[in-house]
Structures are given as structure tokens and as C-alpha cells.
N, C-alpha and C positions, 0 to 999 in steps of 0.2 A: 460444624457439622450437623448438630442438633436441629439447627433452624433449617438447613436445607433438606434434612430427611422429612420433617413436618411439612415442610413444604410441597414436596413431591407426592408425598401420601394424599394429602388433602386435592393435589391436582388430579391424582388417579380417581379419588372418589367423585370429584366434581365432573370429569369425564364420562366416567363408568354410569353416572345418572341417566336414566334413559328419558325424562322428563327435564325439558329446559328449568321448568320452576323448581324441580329439586335441586339442580344446579345453584339456584337464587337462593334458595333457602339454607345451604349448606355453606354458603359465603355469609349470609346474615349470622348463622352461628358462629362463624370464625369470628366476626367481629366484635363479639363480647359486648363490652359497655357502650362500644360505638354503634351498636345495631341502629339504636333509636335515630342516630342522624342519618344513616341510611333508609331506614323507612320513612324519614321525613320525605327523603327525594322521592320515593315510591307514590306516597299520599300526594305530594304537591301535583303529580301528572295523573292522576286517577282518572281524569276525564279527557286527557289528551292520549289517546292508545299509542301514537307512534313516537311521542316523546318516553312514555311509559317505558316502551319497549327498548329505548335508546338508553335510558337509565338502569335497565336489567341487565342489559349488555355490559356496561360498564363494571356494575355492581358484581356480575356472574363472572368475570374475567379479572376480578381486582386481586385476587389473592396471589401474593409473590411479590408484588409491587410495595417499593419501601422508599423511604428517603435517607439519605446516608448524610450525616451531619457531625461536626465536632469542633473543638477549638481550633486544631492544627488546619482544618478546612476553612474555617472563619478568617484565619490569618492568612491563608494563599488568597483568598479572594480580595482582602483588603490591598495586598500589595500588587496583584494581577491588575486589579480593576484601576488602581491610579497609573499604571503603566500602560494600559490600553486605551485610557481616556488622554493619554498625552500624546503628542505628535510623535512619529516613529523616528528615532534616532539612531538606530541600532540596525546593521546588517542582520541578515537573516541567518547567517552561521552565528554571529554574537547574539542573536535572540534565543538560537538554541540552546548554547552554552549558558545563558540565563535562566532558561526554563530549567534546565539541568540543574543548576546551583539552588533553585527555589526547592523542588522537590527532594533535594539532598538535605535540606534545610529542615524543612516540615515534611516528615516521614509518614504523614496521613495515617498513624496507625492508632490513633484514639477514636475513628469513625464508629458510630453507633448506627443502629437502623430502627426506623420508625415505620411500621407497617401502616399502608393506606386504610385496609379495612379497619384498623383498630384507631384510626385518628383523623381520616379526612372528614370534612363538614360538610352538611347538606348544601348550604349556600354556595360553597365552592362548586359542588357537581352541577347544581341547578344553574348557575350562571354559565357554565362550560356548555352543557347541554342547550340553553336557550341561544348562546352565541352561534354555536356548530349550527343549528338549524337554519340561522340566519345567513349563514356562509355557505349552506345548501344550495341557495338560491343563486348563486354567480354563474356566468355563462360558462365556466369551466367546470361546474359541480353539479348543475340542476339535473343532469343527465345519470346520475350514480345510481347505482341500486342502494337500496337500505344495507346492505350487506357492506358494501364497500365505502358508503358515507361511514360505517361504523370504524372502519379501520382508518379512512384516508383524512376524516374531517373531526370526528367526535372525540378521539381519546385526550384526556388533559394532562398526560406525562408522556416522556420516551424511555427514559431509564430510572436512574437513581436519584434524578436532579431534586434539589429543594423545590417543593410545589410554590408556585407563585401565581398572582393574578397578571399573568402575561399577555392576555388578549388587548386590553386597553393600551398597555405599555407598548406592543407591538404595533398596535393601531395608528398610533401618535408616531412613532420611530420611522417607520417605513411607510407612511402614506404618501410622501413624496413619490415614489415609485409608481403610484397608481393614479396620481393627479392628472389631467388632460390626456388620459388613454382611453380609447374608444373601445370598449370592452367588447363590442360587437364585431371587431375585425379579426381577422385570423391571426395576425401578427401582434396582437395586443400580449399574449402572452409572453412571446418573445421579447417584446421591448420591456415588458416588467422585469424578466429576469436578468437582461443585460445592463439595466439600470442598479439594479441591488448588486450584481456581482460586481460591477467597478467600482464599489466602495470597499472592497476588501481584498487580501491577497492570501492565497491557501500555502502552507509550509508544510513540507512532509517532517511532522514532528511527531513521536509517538510517545503518549503519555505512559506512566507506571502502570502495571496491570492493578494496582488497587484503587486507579482515579476514579472517584464517582462522576457520574453524567453531570457535565456543567449546568448551573441553572440558567433558563432564558435570558435574565436581564444582565448576566454578565456575558452571554453569547455576542449579544449585539454590540457591543464595544470591542470586539477582539478584531484587532487590526490585522495581525497575522495568526493562523491557527492551522491546525490538522484539519484533514478530510473530515473526520467524524463530527468535529463539533459545528462547520459550515454546514453539513447534511443535516444535523440536529436544528441548527436555526431556522433552515428553509422550510422545514416541517411546521415550526411553530410559525413561520411568516404564513403559510399553506392555510393551516387550521384558522388563521386570524382572518384571511382575506377570501378565503373560500376556493384555495387551489388545492386540488387533491395531492398529495405528496406521501410519499413512503420513503422507507431506507432500504437500499439493496446491498449486499456485500458480497464480497467473494471471500471466503475464509482463508484461501491460500492460493497464491498465483501457481501455475503451473510450472514455469519455467523462471521463478524469481522469488525473493524471502518476500514474507509477509502477505496480508490479504489488501484488500481496498473495500470502501464504502462510498456511497454516494446518494444524493436525491433522486428519487424517482417520481417524476412529474407523471401521474395518470392523465394523459390527454389524448382525445379522440380513441379511446378505448385502448391506448397502447403505452406502455412504459419509457418514458423519455427521460434519460440520462441527463443530470445537470450537477453543477458544481459552483457555487458561489466562489468568488475571489479569482476565478481565470477568464481568459478573453474568449472561451469556447462558448458557442451558443446552445440553447436549449436543444438536446439530441446530440452533442458534439463533445461531450466531454470525455467518453471512451473510447473516442477515436484517437485520441493522441496517445493512448498506451499501445505498446506492441509486445506487451507482457500476455501470456496466453491464460486464459481462465476457463476452468471447466465445471465448475458450479457456483451458481448464483442462488442466494437466499435472501430472504424478505423478512425483515422484523416486523412483527403483528402485535397488537395490543390484545387480541382474541387469543385464547389458547387453543393451539391448532392438534387436531385428535390425530391427525396422520404424521406428527411429529415424533422423532424417534423417541423422545423424551416420554410420551404417552405411550406408545405402542410397544416399548422395551423397558416397560417399568419394572420389570425385575431382574434386570440387568444392571450392571456397573458399566457405566458408558463413558467414552472418551468425552473430556470436558467441551468438544464443539458442540456436541449432540445433547448436552444436557440441558439446554434451551427449550421449553416447550412451545415457544411463540417463534418459531421460524417458520417459512413456506417455501418451499423450492420453486423457484421462477427462472429455472437454468432456459427452459427453451424459449423464454421471451427475449432472449438476448444472443444466443448461439445456436448453431446446429447440433444436435445430439444423437447418439446412439444408446443401445443397451448393450453394456459390455458383459458378456458372459465370463464367468472365472470357473476353469473347471481343474478337477483332479487335486483338489486341496490338500494341502500337507496334512496329516494327521496329526491331532494334538486334544489329548482327554479333557483340557479346559477350554477349548475352543468357543465355548457358548452357539448360540443361536444364529450370531451373523458374522459376515466378515466386511472389512472396510477397506475401501480404496484409500491410497495415501499417496502423495507427492513429495517432493523433495523441497525443504524449505532453506537448503544452503547449510544446515545442519545435521538435519535429520529429519524422518518420514512424519507428515502431517496428514492425519485423515480428513476428507473432505466429503465423502460419500460412504453408503452402506448396502448391503442387499442380504436377503436372508439366506441361509444354508439349507439347502435341500438335496439329498441324494450326493453329498460330498461336490457340490458345487453352487454357484451363485451367480444372481445376475444383478449388475449395478444399473438401475435405470436412469436415462436421461444425462448421460455423462458427456462432456465435450471433447474435444481432439483438435490438432495432434497434441500428444503428451504421452511421458511415461509415468505408470503407475505400479506401485508395490500393492499386492493384496497383504492384508495383515489382519491378526487376530487382534483383540484387546484383552491381556490376561495380567492380573495383579498390577495393575497401570502402567504395563508397559506394552509396545507393540511388537509382536511376534509374526515373523513372517509367516504368510498362508500359502504362496507360491512364489513362483519367479516373477521380477518385473514384466510389465506388460506394456509393449509398446503400441502405441496407436497412431499410424501416420496420417496426414492430411487427407488420404483418402479413405480414411478409418478402416484401414488394414490392420489387422492384429498381430502381433508376433511375440510370443515370449523370449525373453532375454536370458537364456540359459546357456552360460559359458561353456565353450567348446575347447577344454583344456587339451584335447587331441590335435588340433589344428592354431598352431600358435602363430602369432602375426608381429611383424615390429610396427611400432606406432611411434609418431613424432608429435610431441605436444609442444604446443607455443603459449597456453594459457591454461589457468587454473580456473578461470570464471570468465563467462563472456555476456557482455550486455549490450544492447545496440547502441549505447553512448559511446563506446569505444571507436565505432566507425564514424559516429556523428563527430567525435573529436577531431578525427583525422581530416573531414572535410574543410573544418577551420583553417589549415593549414595548406591546403590547396591554393597554388596561385602565387605564393610566397615565393622570396629567394633570400640567398645569402650574398654579401659583398665582403671584399678582403681588398684592403689598401693600405699604401704606406704614408699616406696622409690623412690629417683629420676630416679634410673636406670630402673624402671619399671621390678624388676626382680620377677618372680612368679607373674604376675598380674592376677584380675579377670577379665576375658573377657565375653564381652557382644556383640553378631553379630548382625548386622542390618538383618532382615528378609526379604525377596524377597516380603513381603506384604507391605513394608514400604509405606504409604500415602504421600499426597502433603503437608498436615499440620503438627501441632507440633507433635511428636512422644514420647512417654514415654517408659522408663525403669523402672519399679518399683523394689526397692532393699529390700530385705527382710531378708539378712544374718547377720544383727547386727554387721557388721565389719565395723572398722573404716578406712579411707583411705584419705592420701593426695593429693594425686596426681592424675589426670584423663586427659586422652587423648582421641582425636578420630584419627583413622588411616583409610584412605581412602585405597580402593582396589590398589593395586600397579600399576603404569602407568596410573593411571588417573588424571584428572584435581581436584579430592578432593573437590568439590562444596559443601560447607557447609553454611549455613546461619547463624545459631544459637545454642548455646549449652547453657542451663541453669542447675545448682546443686541445689538440695534443701536439707536440714538437717531433721534430724527425726521429727523436729517440724513443717515442711513444709515452712521454711523461705529460701529464696533463698540464697546462699552462694556465695561470690566473692571472687577472688583471683589474682594472678600474671599471666599473659598471658604466656605461654611458647611454645616451638615447633620449628619445623623446616621448616614451610611453606615458600616458596619462588617461586617466579617466575620473570624472567628475565625482567626487566624495569618495572614491574608492581608496582606502588604505589597506585592502588586504592583497589585490591581486596586482603586486608593483613589479617594477622591474627585476628586482632582487630576487624575486622568486624563479628567475631564470636561473639563476647560478647556485641556489640554496641546496643541491643533491635531493632535494624533496621531489618524487616523480608525481606525488598528488598536487603540488602546489604550483601555480602558473599566474603569468601576467596577460593581462587584458589591456586594451586602448580605445581610444575613442573612434567609434565606426564613423563619426561625421567627418572624420579628418583624413586626409591622404598623404599626412608626413610623418606618420609614426614608425619607430624603429628600436630596438633594443640590442646594443652589443657590448665591446669590449674594448678597452684600449691595452694591449698587451704591454706598454710601457717603453718596450723596444722591438724592433722588426726581428722577426724569429721565422725562420722556415717550418712550416705547419705541415704535418703528415695526414691529418685526419680531424674531421669535424663530425662531432656526434650530436644529434637534436632530438628531442622527444617532442613530440605534439602532447597538446592536453590529455591528461592520461587519467584511467581508475587504477592504476599499478597493478595489474592482473596478469601482465605477461611476464614471461619468465625472466627472474631478476637475478644480477650477478651476486655470488656467494651467499645466496638464498639455499636453504636446504627444502627440498620436495620429496612426498612419498605418492606414489601410485597405488590406488587399491582397484579391485574391481570385486562385484557383487555375485555372492554364491552363499544365499541366506544369512549373511555378514559380510562386513567388508574385509577383503583379503587383501594384505600388502604384496606388490610387485618388486618392492625394493625402493630405496631413496637414493636420489641423485641433488647434485649441487649445480645451480644455475651458474651460466657463463655470460657475460654482456656480449662477447664477439659472436657467439653461436645463437643465444637466445631461444634455444630449443632443448628439450629432453628426449632421449630416444629409449626406448625400451624394446627389447628382442623377445621377450617371453610374455607377450598379452595374449589372452585366449580370445579366440574370436567370439562372435554373437554375444559379448559382454557389455554390460553397464559400467562405467569407470566413474571414479573420482580422483582428483589430483588436489592435495592438501600442501600449503605451503606450512611447513614445521617452524619457520624463522618469523613471520608475522602474518598479519590479514585474518580476516574472517569470513571474506567472500569466497565460496566453493560452489560448483556445479557439476550435476551430473552429467555425464556426456557419451556417447557411443562412437565407435570410429568407423566411419564409411567411406569409402572410396579415397582413403588415404586423407581424410580430415576428421577432427573433431567435431561432432555435430551435438549440439547442446541442448539439454532437456530441463 
């Protein structure tokens, strides 16, 4: 805490200095005994005005940067480096479990900080500056302004990584992507990005909060990595080869947990999103997301005078706004509006600002802010459609400042004030909604079930899966009074055959078990096998070889029996209403207010509440298990998710 306070105090002084030279002198004062190293850099460029100005930029903005290091980090690097340099032998899910085990073993709680101002060497900065000026001459960088050059090509670090001489290392390692490419063509940059991307594979893994930035030499060997690491790696590549690259990020999706970050390639005056390890081209990465984003920030090396960390130096800020090196670039990605928040709730501890928060599946997470004037505030450059909660930040907690605000696709604003005088009946089918649930349904369309009294399935009874199939348990009711011993599911030819569960019931409604039979196979896949279809787990599923048209999975019931019902479940996210699981519905009225608990039923798969207020924001929680929950409104007899 002492380190952070000193850092913020020095930042305030730096920003408030009226002259750039004063800021430089203050940084030199903070360097202590290392001041001579920094002065060597300035002396080295005394006859090269532009390079001298670049050196001054780095030194003036260096305060607050540091390296994290320690024995536990060294052990982590040794283990992971040996794995990343070896051929991939693990499935992605197994790789995540392995990462978890490593972080559990090495807590990274012995890390120490070494300040750049107090330790960086002159030769390191001189080498970086000279290389950056060479990179400035490439076709993609030559038209950059000096200010953009300082942000996109000049910096020597990204976060808290160990400082290394990464330029020559990256030059040697990634030169293959730049060989035999005609730099003068419009497609050159696209070709280079595709070449590098094909060497890696992204993975939605999230490091522990205390994880330092991964060092450059380690990054380039990571075969499977989270988005942050690949975004960082492409920045180092860009600075090496003269491609202007920044890191942009969404602090929190508007309708989904967590946030996201990516490489932003500054090309032809525009920010083009890109991510190593995907098959998407330059400016195609974000198109794959159906999540909604309402604020986008850019990480910078230079301290931003308009960042809240600088503007609100007298206030205690939410963690998301304590970084003075962020810049709002929302307008470069999405349409925006200025959102007025009026009639704020009176609170003597409210401070000078109100924040706008979105729901992160557990709680409210602030993404933007506005100054309070005359009991109202304006949140500038906010995206839509989304539901926001205005909050104050008081004693490390978020306190409601108004009712939730719904901004629809036409940017129409409406406060969600629950009308308890006009109650409604609502029917709930899910506690959480993600587009994948409907994607999974598409996998099973075109498939069919066959029932027979012979192993060869000669003259079978066929049941075709309708196009109206849903994302929860589906039912075939049998009324033919016939007896069958064998049953199987046959997916549409040349598809993955994704199916989660099959259950068979006799004429008395008792589930029948049998021997698993079928031809479902997929090369080297030991996870999504036929047994997953009959394990009672809605999250597990079986897949088959898409190149073949003879795949099926089923049961030998061991004797011919009269079947009353077949239940089947497409590949699932397990967020529909489940049998014998306890749920509780809430609505928001400055806090979550319960409307009661109900138990799910497999035959109905719906919860009915007759006492729900109109114009309210709701949240359905599963008290039995699971973490994924989403806020929703109830409109036109449907759950509308936010």
C-alpha cells in the first residue's frame, strides 16, 4: 500500500508540472542512485533532437513501472518452459487443469518489485530507442506521428515482465513470417499476421490475479495461451518489425462474465483487431463474439492526463480506474451515446462521481464514470444495448445511486423501477443464457433415433429430431405397444454428432439401462466418448468423426421391452431448469429482493412465478449448484437477457 501511495503521489506531481522538462527532472529525482544511468541516455542523444525527445518521453513516463521477480516465479518459468517447448500431448481441458495445478503448487507469494527508474541501464534504453527509430521506417509505420510512434513502437516493456533484450530474439524467431513478403502490397500485413497466427492456439484460461506479465522470451514458446499473452506477444513482434500495435481491452462484457483484450494493429489510420492463434484475419477477431461491449480502453506507456487516476487523485477509486495508463477508445469500435443519469439517490458519502456498472454474473462491475453536478451526471461515450446500474463507490463497496437503466438497440433509455402494484405471471426456462446453447441445438438437427428388435437394425422404427428441438431435455413419447431391444442415435452425416444424454423408460416409467453400443470415435479423443451419453452429466457429451457417415451410439437393453418414452439432451451448458434442483428468483429494488424458492421438475422444465412486479430487473439463482447467472427482464412473455 505504501508503494502505491507513493506512486500515485509522484504521478500527481508529474502531471501537474506545467513544463515537460519539470516532469523529466522529477523522474530523475525519483531515480536516486540510478540517475546517472538515465542521464547517460540523455547525453548520448544530445545532438539528435528527435531521439532525445523520445528518451525524455520514456524517462518522464517510467515512474510506476517495475519488474516482478522471485524464486517461485523462476520455478514456474522452468516448468512451463519445458512443457511449451515440447510437442502438445494434452487436450485443452487437460492443459487448463495442469496450469491450475502449477499455480496451486507455486503460490507466487514471494515476488519482489524492482523499479525501472532505480534499476534500468542506459545501454538498454539506447538500444531500444535506436531499434525503434529503425522500425519507424517500415511501410506500416513511416506515416506515424511522433506521438503515436512513442506509444506504438518505442516502449521497452508492456507490464511487469522481466526486462530482456527481446528485439534480436524476436527478429530471429519470427523472421520467417516476413521473408518473401512484398512489403509494398496492401496484403503484406494480412499475410504476415496469418503466418504468425497459424503457429499458435489461443485458450480461454485466466491466470491468478497476482500473476506478473509473462516475459517475452517465454511468450514466444507458448503453444496454448490466454488472450492476454498472445496480445502481448504481438506487441513485441510489432515493435521488432515496425508494425504499430497497441493492446485494447473490454473491462467487462455487458452481457457476459469477464472481459477481453486483444492486439489493436494501427493500420491506415484505424485500429484493426487481431489475435494470434485464431483462424480469423486482421480486423476479424471481434466479429466472432456475440457478447456486447460498452467500453473499450487502450493500454498506454504514457501517463494519460485525462485518466480518472489523475483527474480524481483525491478520491479512493474502484480498482478498474486506478491505472493512469489507460485511454478511452470506445468510439473506434462501436456506436456510442452520452448517457444522462438524473435524480441520483442522496448519500452523504457519495463523493464527486457516479459510476456505471454492468453485471458480471455475480455482482456489479463498474466500467465508466461521470462527474456529479446538480444531482445528476452524464456518462460519456457509452455503448448500447445494455442494462447499467449507477453506483457510488463508498468504503470499497458499490452503493446504488439510481435504479438500473436499460438502453435498448435504438438507444432509448428506460429506468427499471419495479412496479409492485402491477404484478405479472412469469415463466422461467433458464437461469443463464448464452448463444452457445442455441448453437448446440443446431448440432443435433437432422439426426434421428432408431429402435429395433435385432442387432442389425433391420426394418427399424425411426424417430426424426424436429427443427423445433430445444436446448433442454427433449422427449419422444412411444404409443405403439411394440417391444424393442436395441436403440441408437444417428447424427446427420458428416457432423460432429454432439449429444449429451439419452434416457430410455419402460411402460411403467422406470429408466432402463443397458450395454453401450455404437461406432462413435474421434481421433485421439479420450474425453468425448460414447460413455458420456449415459453418465447422467448434462455437461459431458460425445462427438464423432465428421469425415465419416456411419457413426452412431446407442444401447442394447439385453431383452426386448415396451418403451414408453425416450429423453435426449443436445450438448448443453446445463443452465436450463433441472430436475430436483432448488432455485430462487430475485428482483432488483436497490438490492436483490427474493420472490421465493422453487424446485425444478424434469417433466416441466419451467418455473412459474405469479407475484413478479412489472418493469423489473430479475435474477434467477440455482441454490443447488452452478455459478453462471444472468440478469433479465421479462418482455412479451419471454426472458430477455442482459
